[in-house]
PASEBA-1860 file (N, C-alpha, C; in nm, 3 decimals):
! residues 61
1> XXXXXXXX> 15.561/-2.575/16.302/15.519/-2.417/16.366/15.613/-2.325/16.324 ~ 15.758/-2.330/16.342/15.819/-2.220/16.303/15.819/-2.187/16.165 ~ 15.786/-2.268/16.081/15.795/-2.223/15.949/15.676/-2.144/15.918 ~ 15.552/-2.137/15.999/15.447/-2.067/15.978/15.454/-1.947/16.072 ~ 15.521/-1.935/16.167/15.521/-1.824/16.253/15.526/-1.700/16.195 ~ 15.613/-1.687/16.107/15.633/-1.534/16.054/15.500/-1.513/15.977 ~ 15.467/-1.595/15.883/15.337/-1.570/15.817/15.211/-1.519/15.905 ~ 15.205/-1.608/16.017/15.101/-1.578/16.106/15.107/-1.430/16.181
9> XXXXXXXX> 15.222/-1.430/16.207/15.257/-1.278/16.254/15.237/-1.186/16.156 ~ 15.263/-1.189/16.033/15.245/-1.105/15.931/15.103/-1.083/15.898 ~ 15.009/-1.178/15.922/14.865/-1.176/15.922/14.797/-1.092/16.014 ~ 14.880/-1.088/16.125/14.852/-1.030/16.269/14.866/-0.876/16.223 ~ 14.948/-0.807/16.136/14.964/-0.681/16.117/15.122/-0.630/16.123 ~ 15.197/-0.752/16.188/15.348/-0.717/16.217/15.409/-0.709/16.090 ~ 15.515/-0.607/16.071/15.615/-0.606/15.956/15.694/-0.738/15.924 ~ 15.714/-0.787/15.814/15.783/-0.904/15.769/15.925/-0.897/15.837
17> XXXXXXXX> 16.000/-0.810/15.857/16.113/-0.793/15.921/16.110/-0.811/16.064 ~ 16.016/-0.749/16.109/16.006/-0.750/16.275/15.943/-0.916/16.296 ~ 15.876/-0.982/16.231/15.811/-1.088/16.244/15.942/-1.183/16.239 ~ 16.010/-1.164/16.131/16.134/-1.277/16.125/16.234/-1.253/16.250 ~ 16.241/-1.136/16.303/16.317/-1.105/16.427/16.259/-1.181/16.536 ~ 16.143/-1.153/16.564/16.059/-1.205/16.680/16.081/-1.369/16.656 ~ 16.054/-1.435/16.533/16.058/-1.569/16.533/16.217/-1.627/16.546 ~ 16.312/-1.553/16.512/16.458/-1.556/16.534/16.473/-1.591/16.689
25> XXXXXXXX> 16.449/-1.475/16.769/16.456/-1.461/16.888/16.376/-1.574/16.985 ~ 16.252/-1.592/16.919/16.174/-1.702/17.006/16.271/-1.831/16.982 ~ 16.314/-1.872/16.866/16.388/-2.014/16.842/16.515/-2.007/16.925 ~ 16.594/-1.893/16.948/16.706/-1.892/17.015/16.683/-1.901/17.166 ~ 16.582/-1.848/17.228/16.556/-1.834/17.357/16.482/-1.973/17.391 ~ 16.402/-2.032/17.296/16.361/-2.167/17.325/16.467/-2.272/17.319 ~ 16.586/-2.283/17.255/16.708/-2.377/17.252/16.788/-2.330/17.374 ~ 16.791/-2.194/17.425/16.860/-2.175/17.545/16.790/-2.220/17.669
33> XXXXXXXX> 16.638/-2.204/17.674/16.569/-2.258/17.780/16.570/-2.413/17.789 ~ 16.567/-2.470/17.667/16.585/-2.623/17.678/16.726/-2.682/17.733 ~ 16.818/-2.611/17.697/16.956/-2.626/17.763/16.954/-2.611/17.908 ~ 16.883/-2.500/17.950/16.870/-2.454/18.100/16.801/-2.557/18.166 ~ 16.684/-2.592/18.115/16.573/-2.716/18.187/16.668/-2.838/18.176 ~ 16.743/-2.874/18.054/16.825/-2.988/18.065/16.917/-3.018/18.185 ~ 16.980/-2.879/18.177/17.076/-2.888/18.309/17.027/-2.891/18.429 ~ 16.920/-2.846/18.473/16.837/-2.864/18.601/16.782/-3.003/18.624
41> XXXXXXXX> 16.740/-3.054/18.523/16.694/-3.185/18.552/16.774/-3.315/18.539 ~ 16.871/-3.287/18.460/16.950/-3.418/18.450/17.067/-3.414/18.547 ~ 17.084/-3.360/18.647/17.175/-3.356/18.756/17.153/-3.491/18.833 ~ 17.279/-3.545/18.867/17.285/-3.670/18.916/17.222/-3.675/19.048 ~ 17.183/-3.781/19.106/17.120/-3.769/19.241/17.004/-3.757/19.237 ~ 16.920/-3.728/19.371/16.760/-3.746/19.382/16.728/-3.594/19.355 ~ 16.809/-3.506/19.356/16.754/-3.360/19.347/16.709/-3.331/19.203 ~ 16.601/-3.300/19.155/16.583/-3.253/19.033/16.518/-3.110/19.043
49> XXXXXXXX> 16.397/-3.092/18.987/16.325/-2.970/19.000/16.269/-2.949/19.130 ~ 16.279/-2.834/19.193/16.225/-2.822/19.306/16.071/-2.814/19.323 ~ 16.014/-2.925/19.307/15.860/-2.908/19.308/15.793/-2.974/19.432 ~ 15.675/-2.928/19.472/15.633/-3.003/19.606/15.606/-3.146/19.565 ~ 15.612/-3.234/19.690/15.587/-3.381/19.657/15.456/-3.389/19.602 ~ 15.350/-3.336/19.616/15.220/-3.351/19.562/15.217/-3.325/19.429 ~ 15.291/-3.251/19.349/15.304/-3.266/19.224/15.383/-3.355/19.147 ~ 15.464/-3.440/19.223/15.535/-3.543/19.150/15.507/-3.678/19.166
57> XXXXX> 15.545/-3.775/19.095/15.496/-3.921/19.113/15.552/-3.957/19.236 ~ 15.512/-4.071/19.303/15.537/-4.105/19.444/15.695/-4.185/19.421 ~ 15.691/-4.253/19.306/15.813/-4.324/19.286/15.943/-4.241/19.228 ~ 15.917/-4.108/19.211/16.019/-4.024/19.168/16.107/-3.978/19.260 ~ 16.065/-3.996/19.406/16.145/-3.937/19.511/16.203/-4.066/19.590
END
């Protein structure tokens, strides 16, 4: 998908340089978001994401 994101944005009328910057920023923010989500969900113990019990499986708590 990332390979075609710049082409897709160009077809929407965004300049090639701006589309490349947006694609790069999206990739970097996605990687940082993944690291943050990993840090939150992989904590030891029973505490994970602060979701209501109705959203989670009963055996996860």
